[in-house]
C-alpha positions in Angstrom: 50.8 37.5 121.2 49.9 40.7 122.9 52.5 42.5 125.1 51.3 45.4 127.3 53.4 47.4 129.8 51.5 48.1 133.0 51.7 51.8 133.5 49.6 52.3 136.6 51.2 52.3 140.0 48.4 50.3 141.7 48.0 46.7 140.5 47.6 43.7 142.8 49.3 41.4 140.3 52.7 43.1 140.9 55.0 44.2 143.7 55.1 47.9 144.4 58.9 47.9 143.6 58.3 46.4 140.1 55.5 48.9 139.5 57.7 51.8 140.5 60.4 50.6 138.2 57.9 50.3 135.4 58.9 46.6 135.0 55.4 45.1 134.9 54.1 43.5 131.8 51.1 41.5 130.7 51.8 38.9 127.9 48.5 37.5 126.7 47.0 38.7 130.0 49.6 36.7 132.1 51.8 38.8 134.5 55.5 39.1 133.9 57.9 41.3 135.8 61.4 42.7 135.6 62.9 43.9 138.9 66.2 45.7 138.9 68.2 44.3 141.8 71.6 45.9 141.3 73.5 48.1 138.9 74.1 45.1 136.6 71.4 42.6 137.5 67.7 42.0 137.2 65.2 39.4 138.2 62.6 38.3 135.6 59.5 36.4 136.6 56.5 35.0 134.8 54.6 32.0 133.7 56.6 31.0 130.6 60.4 31.4 130.5 60.3 31.6 126.7 58.6 35.0 127.0 61.3 36.5 129.2 63.2 37.9 126.3 60.0 39.6 125.1 59.7 41.5 128.4 63.4 42.5 128.3 63.2 43.8 124.8 60.0 45.7 125.4 61.5 47.1 128.6 64.7 48.5 127.1 63.7 49.3 123.5 59.9 49.8 123.6 59.8 47.4 120.7 58.6 43.8 120.4 61.0 41.0 119.8 63.5 41.9 117.0 67.1 41.4 116.2 67.8 44.8 117.7 67.3 43.4 121.1 70.5 41.4 120.9 
């Protein structure tokens, strides 16, 4: 499984808000996004819900799925 953070600010697969927040990811070339919606909440979207934790871990730690994410 390959997880890549999308770092450019122009990508038609993602909303501009998500791109500006650097919450855009590709997991095996499928788009996933994390959008911060308040000081303690975020919306996570993507094809496979089982991959959501991978996006969250990558977003906050820069690491792939490990026990450090919990």
